[in-house]
ROVEXVO-524342 format. One record per residue: residue number from 1; residue in three letters; chain; y, z negated, x of N, C-alpha, C in turn. Coordinates in steps of 0.05 Angstrom, whole numbers. Layout:
N
REC  num  residu  chaine    n.c2    n.c3    n.c1   ca.c2   ca.c3   ca.c1    c.c2    c.c3    c.c1
REC  NUM     ALA       A       Y       Z       X       Y       Z       X       Y       Z       X
...
//
This chain:
322
REC  num  residu  chaine    n.c2    n.c3    n.c1   ca.c2   ca.c3   ca.c1    c.c2    c.c3    c.c1
REC    1     MET       A     -24       0      17       0       0       0      25       0      17
REC    2     THR       A      24     -17      39      47     -19      57      51       8      71
REC    3     GLY       A      29      21      78      31      47      91      44      67      74
REC    4     LYS       A      37      68      48      50      87      29      79      82      27
REC    5     LYS       A      86      56      25     115      49      22     130      57      47
REC    6     ASP       A     119      52      71     132      60      96     135      90      98
REC    7     SER       A     114     104      89     114     134      90     136     145      71
REC    8     LYS       A     138     133      47     159     142      29     187     136      40
REC    9     LEU       A     190     112      52     216     105      63     224     124      85
REC   10     PHE       A     204     132     102     209     151     123     218     178     112
REC   11     GLY       A     203     187      90     210     212      77     238     212      65
REC   12     VAL       A     245     190      52     272     187      41     293     189      63
REC   13     THR       A     288     175      85     307     175     107     311     203     119
REC   14     ILE       A     289     217     123     291     244     135     306     263     115
REC   15     ALA       A     299     260      90     312     278      70     341     272      68
REC   16     LEU       A     349     246      68     377     239      67     392     250      92
REC   17     LEU       A     380     248     115     393     259     139     397     289     137
REC   18     ALA       A     377     303     126     380     332     122     403     338     104
REC   19     VAL       A     406     324      82     427     328      63     454     321      75
REC   20     TYR       A     455     298      89     480     289     102     490     310     122
REC   21     LEU       A     472     318     141     481     335     163     484     365     155
REC   22     PHE       A     463     376     142     464     404     137     484     411     115
REC   23     TRP       A     486     395      94     506     400      74     534     395      85
REC   24     GLY       A     537     375     103     563     371     116     571     396     131
REC   25     GLY       A     551     409     143     557     433     159     564     457     142
REC   26     THR       A     557     456     116     563     480      99     593     484      95
REC   27     TYR       A     609     463      97     638     466      94     648     486     115
REC   28     LEU       A     640     481     141     648     500     162     634     527     159
REC   29     GLY       A     609     526     150     594     551     146     607     569     125
REC   30     MET       A     615     557     103     628     573      82     655     583      91
REC   31     LYS       A     670     566     106     696     574     115     694     599     133
REC   32     ILE       A     674     600     150     670     623     168     659     647     152
REC   33     ALA       A     640     642     134     628     664     119     648     679     102
REC   34     ILE       A     666     665      89     684     679      71     708     691      85
REC   35     GLU       A     708     689     112     728     703     127     727     733     122
REC   36     SER       A     702     743     117     700     772     112     680     777      89
REC   37     MET       A     674     757      73     657     760      49     671     748      25
REC   38     PRO       A     671     762       2     682     751     -22     666     725     -30
REC   39     PRO       A     680     704     -38     667     678     -42     644     678     -62
REC   40     PHE       A     648     689     -86     627     687    -106     603     705     -99
REC   41     ILE       A     608     728     -87     586     745     -79     571     732     -57
REC   42     MET       A     585     719     -38     572     705     -16     554     683     -27
REC   43     ALA       A     565     667     -45     549     644     -56     525     654     -72
REC   44     GLY       A     529     675     -89     507     686    -104     485     697     -87
REC   45     ALA       A     493     713     -66     473     724     -48     458     702     -33
REC   46     ARG       A     474     682     -25     462     659     -10     440     646     -25
REC   47     PHE       A     445     639     -50     426     624     -66     403     642     -75
REC   48     PHE       A     409     667     -83     388     685     -92     368     691     -70
REC   49     LEU       A     379     696     -45     361     701     -23     344     677     -15
REC   50     ALA       A     357     653     -14     343     629      -8     321     623     -29
REC   51     GLY       A     328     627     -54     309     622     -76     286     641     -74
REC   52     SER       A     291     666     -68     269     686     -66     250     679     -43
REC   53     ILE       A     261     670     -20     245     662       3     227     638      -5
REC   54     LEU       A     240     618     -18     225     594     -27     203     601     -47
REC   55     PHE       A     209     620     -65     189     629     -84     165     640     -71
REC   56     LEU       A     169     657     -50     146     669     -36     131     647     -20
REC   57     ILE       A     146     628      -9     133     606       6     116     590     -14
REC   58     GLY       A     127     584     -37     112     569     -57      87     582     -66
REC   59     ARG       A      88     608     -70      64     623     -78      44     624     -55
REC   60     TRP       A      53     627     -31      36     627      -8      21     601      -4
REC   61     LYS       A      34     579     -12      22     552     -10       5     546     -35
REC   62     GLY       A       3     564     -53     -15     560     -76      -2     551    -102
REC   63     ALA       A      24     551    -103      38     543    -127      33     563    -150
REC   64     GLU       A      29     553    -174      24     570    -196      49     585    -205
REC   65     LEU       A      46     607    -218      69     621    -229      81     604    -251
REC   66     PRO       A     108     601    -251     121     583    -270     119     593    -299
REC   67     SER       A     118     575    -317     117     582    -346     145     588    -355
REC   68     ALA       A     147     597    -380     173     603    -392     189     577    -394
REC   69     ALA       A     176     555    -401     190     530    -404     201     520    -377
REC   70     GLU       A     186     525    -356     195     517    -329     218     534    -319
REC   71     TRP       A     217     560    -326     240     577    -319     265     567    -334
REC   72     ARG       A     262     559    -360     284     550    -375     296     524    -364
REC   73     GLY       A     278     505    -357     287     480    -345     301     484    -319
REC   74     ALA       A     290     501    -302     302     506    -276     328     521    -280
REC   75     GLY       A     329     538    -300     354     553    -305     377     535    -312
REC   76     ILE       A     371     515    -329     392     496    -337     402     480    -313
REC   77     VAL       A     383     471    -296     391     456    -272     407     474    -253
REC   78     GLY       A     397     498    -249     411     517    -231     439     524    -241
REC   79     ALA       A     442     527    -267     468     533    -279     487     510    -275
REC   80     LEU       A     478     486    -279     495     462    -277     503     456    -248
REC   81     LEU       A     483     459    -229     489     452    -201     503     474    -186
REC   82     LEU       A     493     498    -189     503     520    -172     526     536    -184
REC   83     LEU       A     525     541    -210     547     556    -223     569     536    -231
REC   84     GLY       A     562     517    -248     582     497    -257     592     479    -235
REC   85     GLY       A     575     474    -215     584     457    -192     596     473    -170
REC   86     ASN       A     580     486    -154     590     501    -130     609     524    -138
REC   87     GLY       A     602     539    -158     618     562    -166     646     554    -175
REC   88     VAL       A     648     534    -192     674     526    -203     691     514    -181
REC   89     VAL       A     679     499    -162     694     488    -140     707     511    -124
REC   90     ALA       A     691     531    -118     701     554    -103     725     567    -117
REC   91     TRP       A     723     570    -143     745     582    -159     769     563    -159
REC   92     ALA       A     765     537    -163     787     518    -165     803     516    -139
REC   93     GLN       A     790     521    -116     805     519     -91     824     542     -87
REC   94     LEU       A     824     561    -105     845     581    -105     871     570    -116
REC   95     LYS       A     869     548    -131     892     537    -145     900     509    -135
REC   96     VAL       A     881     494    -123     885     467    -115     880     464     -85
REC   97     PRO       A     896     448     -70     891     444     -42     864     432     -37
REC   98     SER       A     851     439     -14     824     430      -9     823     400      -7
REC   99     ALA       A     844     387       2     845     358       4     841     345     -23
REC  100     ILE       A     856     355     -43     853     344     -70     826     351     -81
REC  101     ALA       A     816     375     -75     789     383     -85     768     364     -74
REC  102     SER       A     769     358     -48     749     340     -36     750     312     -49
REC  103     LEU       A     774     303     -55     777     276     -67     765     276     -95
REC  104     LEU       A     769     297    -111     759     297    -138     729     301    -139
REC  105     ILE       A     718     318    -121     689     322    -120     675     296    -111
REC  106     ALA       A     689     279     -97     677     253     -88     672     234    -112
REC  107     THR       A     682     242    -136     677     225    -159     648     229    -170
REC  108     VAL       A     633     248    -159     606     253    -169     589     228    -171
REC  109     PRO       A     588     210    -150     572     185    -153     580     168    -177
REC  110     LEU       A     606     167    -183     615     152    -206     604     164    -232
REC  111     TRP       A     606     190    -234     596     204    -258     566     200    -261
REC  112     ILE       A     551     201    -238     522     197    -239     515     170    -250
REC  113     LEU       A     529     150    -240     524     122    -249     530     119    -278
REC  114     VAL       A     553     130    -287     562     127    -314     542     141    -333
REC  115     PHE       A     535     166    -327     517     181    -345     489     170    -344
REC  116     ASN       A     480     159    -321     454     147    -319     452     122    -336
REC  117     TRP       A     473     107    -337     475      82    -353     477      89    -382
REC  118     VAL       A     496     107    -389     500     115    -417     475     128    -428
REC  119     GLY       A     461     142    -411     437     156    -419     413     139    -426
REC  120     GLY       A     416     113    -422     395      95    -430     380      81    -408
REC  121     SER       A     389      85    -383     376      72    -361     378      41    -364
REC  122     LYS       A     355      28    -359     355      -2    -361     366     -15    -336
REC  123     LYS       A     370       1    -316     380     -10    -290     410      -6    -289
REC  124     LYS       A     425     -27    -295     454     -25    -294     463     -26    -264
REC  125     PRO       A     484     -11    -257     494     -12    -230     504     -40    -223
REC  126     THR       A     496     -51    -200     504     -77    -192     533     -77    -183
REC  127     VAL       A     545    -101    -181     572    -104    -172     575     -93    -144
REC  128     GLY       A     555     -98    -127     556     -88    -100     556     -58     -98
REC  129     VAL       A     540     -44    -115     540     -15    -116     567      -4    -125
REC  130     MET       A     578     -15    -146     604      -6    -156     625     -11    -135
REC  131     GLY       A     624     -34    -121     644     -39    -100     641     -19     -77
REC  132     GLY       A     616     -12     -70     612       7     -49     622      35     -56
REC  133     ILE       A     619      43     -81     628      69     -90     659      70     -89
REC  134     LEU       A     672      49     -99     701      48     -99     712      48     -70
REC  135     PHE       A     698      33     -52     706      33     -25     703      60     -12
REC  136     GLY       A     681      74     -19     677     101      -9     699     120     -19
REC  137     LEU       A     707     118     -44     728     135     -54     755     129     -40
REC  138     ALA       A     759     104     -33     783      97     -18     782     109      10
REC  139     GLY       A     758     110      22     755     123      48     760     153      47
REC  140     ILE       A     751     166      25     756     194      21     786     199      18
REC  141     ALA       A     799     181       4     828     184       0     843     182      26
REC  142     VAL       A     835     163      43     847     161      70     842     186      86
REC  143     LEU       A     819     198      83     812     222      98     828     246      90
REC  144     VAL       A     832     250      65     843     276      56     872     275      46
REC  145     VAL       A     883     252      40     910     251      29     930     248      52
REC  146     HIS       A     949     266      54     969     265      75     997     267      61
REC  147     PRO       A    1008     244      54    1033     244      38    1056     258      52
REC  148     GLU       A    1056     257      79    1079     269      93    1079     299      92
REC  149     SER       A    1055     312      85    1054     341      84    1052     352      55
REC  150     SER       A    1054     334      36    1050     343       8    1074     358      -2
REC  151     GLY       A    1098     351       8    1122     365       0    1127     363     -29
REC  152     ASN       A    1139     384     -40    1145     384     -69    1127     403     -84
REC  153     GLN       A    1104     410     -72    1086     429     -85    1073     416    -109
REC  154     GLY       A    1073     430    -131    1060     419    -155    1030     425    -153
REC  155     ILE       A    1015     409    -168     986     412    -169     979     426    -195
REC  156     ASP       A     964     447    -193     956     463    -216     938     446    -234
REC  157     THR       A     947     442    -259     931     426    -278     904     438    -284
REC  158     VAL       A     904     465    -288     878     478    -294     858     474    -271
REC  159     GLY       A     868     476    -246     851     471    -223     840     443    -222
REC  160     ILE       A     856     423    -229     847     395    -230     825     392    -251
REC  161     PHE       A     829     402    -275     809     400    -296     784     415    -288
REC  162     ALA       A     786     438    -274     763     453    -265     747     436    -245
REC  163     LEU       A     760     422    -227     745     406    -208     732     382    -221
REC  164     LEU       A     745     370    -241     732     349    -256     708     359    -271
REC  165     PHE       A     710     383    -282     687     396    -295     665     400    -276
REC  166     ALA       A     671     410    -252     651     415    -231     636     389    -223
REC  167     SER       A     652     368    -221     640     342    -213     620     332    -235
REC  168     ILE       A     629     335    -260     612     326    -283     588     344    -285
REC  169     SER       A     591     371    -281     569     389    -282     548     383    -261
REC  170     TRP       A     557     377    -237     537     370    -216     523     344    -222
REC  171     ALA       A     538     324    -232     526     298    -239     505     301    -261
REC  172     VAL       A     513     316    -282     494     320    -305     470     336    -296
REC  173     GLY       A     474     356    -280     451     372    -270     433     356    -253
REC  174     SER       A     444     338    -236     427     321    -219     410     303    -236
REC  175     LEU       A     422     290    -256     407     272    -273     387     287    -291
REC  176     TYR       A     395     310    -301     377     325    -319     352     334    -304
REC  177     SER       A     355     340    -278     333     350    -262     311     329    -259
REC  178     ARG       A     317     304    -262     298     283    -258     276     284    -280
REC  179     ASN       A     283     293    -304     264     294    -326     260     322    -338
REC  180     ALA       A     271     342    -325     269     369    -335     241     379    -332
REC  181     LYS       A     234     399    -348     208     412    -346     210     432    -323
REC  182     LEU       A     199     424    -300     200     439    -276     172     443    -264
REC  183     PRO       A     168     463    -247     142     467    -235     134     442    -219
REC  184     ALA       A     108     436    -217      99     413    -202     106     415    -173
REC  185     SER       A     107     439    -162     114     443    -134     145     441    -131
REC  186     PRO       A     154     422    -114     183     420    -109     195     446     -98
REC  187     VAL       A     179     460     -81     189     485     -70     193     506     -92
REC  188     MET       A     174     508    -110     177     527    -132     200     520    -151
REC  189     ALA       A     202     493    -156     224     484    -173     251     491    -162
REC  190     THR       A     254     487    -136     279     493    -122     284     523    -122
REC  191     ALA       A     263     539    -118     265     568    -117     276     579    -144
REC  192     LEU       A     265     569    -166     274     579    -192     303     572    -197
REC  193     GLN       A     311     548    -189     339     540    -193     358     558    -177
REC  194     MET       A     350     564    -153     368     581    -136     369     610    -146
REC  195     ILE       A     346     620    -154     345     648    -163     363     651    -188
REC  196     ILE       A     361     632    -207     377     634    -231     406     628    -225
REC  197     GLY       A     411     606    -209     438     599    -202     452     622    -186
REC  198     GLY       A     438     634    -167     449     656    -152     455     680    -170
REC  199     SER       A     437     686    -189     441     708    -207     466     703    -224
REC  200     LEU       A     469     679    -234     493     672    -250     518     674    -234
REC  201     LEU       A     517     666    -209     541     669    -192     548     698    -188
REC  202     GLY       A     527     715    -184     532     743    -181     544     756    -206
REC  203     ILE       A     533     748    -229     544     759    -254     573     750    -258
REC  204     THR       A     579     725    -251     606     715    -253     625     730    -235
REC  205     SER       A     615     738    -211     632     753    -192     642     779    -204
REC  206     LEU       A     627     790    -223     635     815    -236     661     812    -251
REC  207     PHE       A     666     788    -261     690     783    -277     714     773    -260
REC  208     LEU       A     709     769    -234     730     758    -216     739     778    -195
REC  209     ASP       A     733     803    -198     743     824    -181     733     821    -152
REC  210     ASP       A     711     806    -148     701     803    -121     689     829    -109
REC  211     TRP       A     678     846    -126     664     869    -116     683     890    -104
REC  212     THR       A     707     890    -113     727     909    -102     735     900     -74
REC  213     LYS       A     730     875     -67     737     864     -41     714     864     -21
REC  214     LEU       A     690     873     -30     667     874     -13     666     900       3
REC  215     HIS       A     667     897      30     664     920      48     645     912      70
REC  216     LEU       A     620     921      67     598     913      85     605     919     115
REC  217     SER       A     618     941     119     624     949     147     644     930     160
REC  218     GLU       A     659     915     144     680     897     155     670     869     157
REC  219     ILE       A     646     863     150     635     836     153     629     830     182
REC  220     THR       A     640     809     193     638     803     221     612     790     228
REC  221     LEU       A     605     790     254     581     776     263     583     746     258
REC  222     ARG       A     607     735     261     611     706     255     603     700     227
REC  223     SER       A     612     717     208     606     712     180     576     715     174
REC  224     TRP       A     563     734     187     534     737     183     519     713     193
REC  225     ILE       A     527     703     216     513     679     228     518     655     209
REC  226     ALA       A     542     652     200     548     630     181     532     633     155
REC  227     PHE       A     530     658     146     514     663     121     485     655     126
REC  228     GLY       A     474     662     149     447     655     156     442     625     156
REC  229     TYR       A     462     610     167     461     581     167     461     570     138
REC  230     LEU       A     478     581     122     480     572      94     454     577      79
REC  231     VAL       A     441     600      84     416     606      70     393     588      81
REC  232     GLY       A     391     586     108     368     571     119     371     541     117
REC  233     PHE       A     393     530     128     396     501     129     410     490     105
REC  234     GLY       A     432     503      97     447     493      74     432     494      48
REC  235     SER       A     417     516      44     403     520      18     374     513      19
REC  236     ILE       A     358     526      36     329     522      36     322     493      44
REC  237     VAL       A     333     484      67     325     457      76     339     435      61
REC  238     ALA       A     366     435      60     381     413      49     378     411      18
REC  239     TYR       A     379     434       5     378     433     -24     350     424     -33
REC  240     THR       A     329     433     -19     302     424     -25     299     394     -21
REC  241     ALA       A     311     384       0     311     356       6     325     340     -16
REC  242     TYR       A     348     351     -26     363     338     -47     347     337     -73
REC  243     ILE       A     334     359     -81     318     359    -105     295     339    -103
REC  244     TRP       A     282     337     -79     260     318     -75     271     289     -77
REC  245     LEU       A     295     284     -66     306     257     -67     312     249     -96
REC  246     LEU       A     320     268    -113     326     261    -141     301     251    -155
REC  247     LYS       A     278     258    -146     253     250    -158     242     224    -145
REC  248     ASN       A     252     218    -121     239     197    -105     257     174     -96
REC  249     ALA       A     283     175    -103     302     155     -95     321     149    -117
REC  250     GLU       A     335     126    -116     354     119    -136     378     137    -135
REC  251     PRO       A     390     144    -158     413     161    -159     436     151    -142
REC  252     SER       A     441     125    -142     463     114    -127     460     118     -97
REC  253     LEU       A     435     118     -87     430     123     -59     433     152     -52
REC  254     VAL       A     421     169     -69     423     198     -65     452     208     -65
REC  255     SER       A     468     196     -82     496     205     -85     514     198     -62
REC  256     THR       A     504     182     -43     520     176     -19     526     200      -2
REC  257     TYR       A     512     222      -7     519     247       8     548     255       3
REC  258     ALA       A     558     248     -20     586     256     -27     606     243      -8
REC  259     TYR       A     598     220       4     616     207      23     611     216      52
REC  260     VAL       A     586     222      58     580     228      86     587     257      93
REC  261     ASN       A     582     276      74     587     304      79     615     310      89
REC  262     PRO       A     636     298      77     663     304      88     667     295     117
REC  263     ILE       A     655     272     124     657     262     151     643     282     171
REC  264     VAL       A     619     291     164     605     310     180     622     336     183
REC  265     ALA       A     634     344     161     650     368     161     674     366     179
REC  266     VAL       A     687     343     178     711     338     195     703     339     225
REC  267     PHE       A     681     325     232     674     324     260     663     351     270
REC  268     LEU       A     650     366     253     641     393     262     665     411     265
REC  269     GLY       A     685     408     248     710     424     250     724     417     277
REC  270     TRP       A     724     392     284     736     383     310     720     394     334
REC  271     LEU       A     693     392     332     676     400     354     674     430     358
REC  272     ILE       A     671     445     336     666     473     337     691     490     333
REC  273     ALA       A     708     482     314     731     499     307     758     488     318
REC  274     ASP       A     756     468     336     781     457     348     801     447     328
REC  275     GLU       A     791     436     306     808     424     286     816     396     295
REC  276     GLN       A     840     387     287     851     362     297     835     337     286
REC  277     LEU       A     830     318     304     816     293     297     836     270     301
REC  278     THR       A     845     258     280     866     238     282     855     210     278
REC  279     SER       A     872     190     283     865     162     279     859     157     249
REC  280     GLN       A     873     171     232     869     170     203     840     178     196
REC  281     THR       A     831     199     210     803     208     205     783     188     214
REC  282     LEU       A     788     175     237     769     155     247     768     131     229
REC  283     ILE       A     791     122     218     792     100     199     776     106     174
REC  284     ALA       A     780     131     164     765     140     140     735     141     146
REC  285     ALA       A     728     149     170     699     151     176     686     123     175
REC  286     VAL       A     700     103     186     690      76     186     687      66     157
REC  287     MET       A     707      71     140     706      62     113     683      75      97
REC  288     ILE       A     679     101     102     659     116      87     631     108      96
REC  289     ILE       A     626     105     122     600      96     132     594      67     121
REC  290     ALA       A     615      50     121     612      23     110     604      24      80
REC  291     ALA       A     616      43      66     610      45      37     581      53      33
REC  292     VAL       A     571      71      49     543      79      47     525      55      53
REC  293     ALA       A     532      39      73     516      15      79     516      -5      56
REC  294     ILE       A     540      -8      43     542     -27      20     524     -17      -3
REC  295     ILE       A     526       8      -9     511      19     -32     481      17     -26
REC  296     THR       A     473      22      -1     445      20       7     434      -9       4
REC  297     MET       A     451     -28      12     442     -56      12     441     -68     -16
REC  298     PHE       A     460     -59     -33     463     -71     -60     452     -54     -82
REC  299     ARG       A     439     -31     -76     429     -14     -97     408     -29    -113
REC  300     GLU       A     403     -19    -138     387     -33    -157     360     -41    -145
REC  301     LYS       A     353     -67    -149     327     -77    -140     309     -81    -164
REC  302     LYS       A     284     -72    -161     264     -75    -182     251    -103    -180
REC  303     SER       A     245    -114    -203     232    -140    -202     203    -136    -194
REC  304     PRO       A     190    -158    -182     163    -155    -172     143    -146    -193
REC  305     GLY       A     148    -152    -219     129    -145    -239     131    -116    -249
REC  306     VAL       A     152    -103    -240     156     -75    -249     142     -56    -230
REC  307     THR       A     127     -38    -241     113     -18    -225     132       1    -212
REC  308     GLN       A     127       6    -186     144      25    -171     140      53    -182
REC  309     THR       A     159      71    -174     157      98    -183     130     111    -175
REC  310     VAL       A     116     122    -195      90     134    -190      92     163    -200
REC  311     ALA       A      86     181    -182      87     209    -190      58     219    -195
REC  312     ARG       A      55     233    -217      29     244    -223      32     271    -237
REC  313     LYS       A      12     287    -234      12     313    -247      -1     309    -275
REC  314     GLU       A      12     321    -295       1     320    -322       8     345    -336
REC  315     LYS       A     -12     361    -342      -8     386    -356      11     404    -341
REC  316     GLY       A       7     404    -314      23     423    -298      52     413    -293
REC  317     LYS       A      59     389    -301      87     379    -297      87     354    -280
REC  318     LEU       A     106     352    -262     109     328    -246     125     308    -262
REC  319     GLN       A     112     287    -271     126     267    -288     130     241    -271
REC  320     VAL       A     152     227    -276     158     203    -261     157     180    -280
REC  321     HIS       A     142     160    -273     139     136    -290     148     112    -273
REC  322     LYS       A     164      94    -286     175      71    -271     162      46    -282
//
């Protein structure tokens, strides 16, 4: 029993590190990729290609062809996470400064806790978890808000509401995926979500004039390398790890990626792209890492009499019982 618990803890740790590091790197990856690629076409191609690769890997490993119900469940999750989440954020950043966007997207953990509780979860967030989340938001604010450079620029209200919608969409999609009708194989489940999410992003790009801006001959080597990173590490590795975590770890722990990713992005920008690293950034880093530690220490504890999460296959579906 102890061996199983240690093995699961190791798996959760590795998966969290993958989400922390590789998703943190996607900020710089996307910045370089869209230097010569239209944003929505880039995102759609990224997820559709990654999903197709995962689909083939899943079939090669013996996963069954998904049923219509599994395609529907994966489609809903993919639409909420990739179109409503990633896609809307990309569009909103045309109207809202990236600093404000980062701050608003950091509200995802709060939405996850609220919807998880309102949705009937018997595990109420502890005072320590709530305190850690608020401290993390404060760290994000220190990281991205620069009053001296804000000037008199107004903030687009539509962009603000779009970012709030994206945060809610990602939170709802994350929680929905925990009980959605999905293939038993995590690889196949992730593949379906990406294929549908990528397709929806591509369809959306038709209405945003992205295709008139696509010139394959003008795409640089830097952008192609960044695109490869986004497909391989940002999508296949990190997204698969995230979906696995949603089934095997508490939402409050999984959602800490929202605090760590910006820190990783800032340091990679400093290391690779020669972006400025200030004392303000270092203070924010300490606050955010401390917030992750607080949430980890005070996250919901199960009583000894309550059975731990047990995964089992039933009628072709991976069901989670607590």
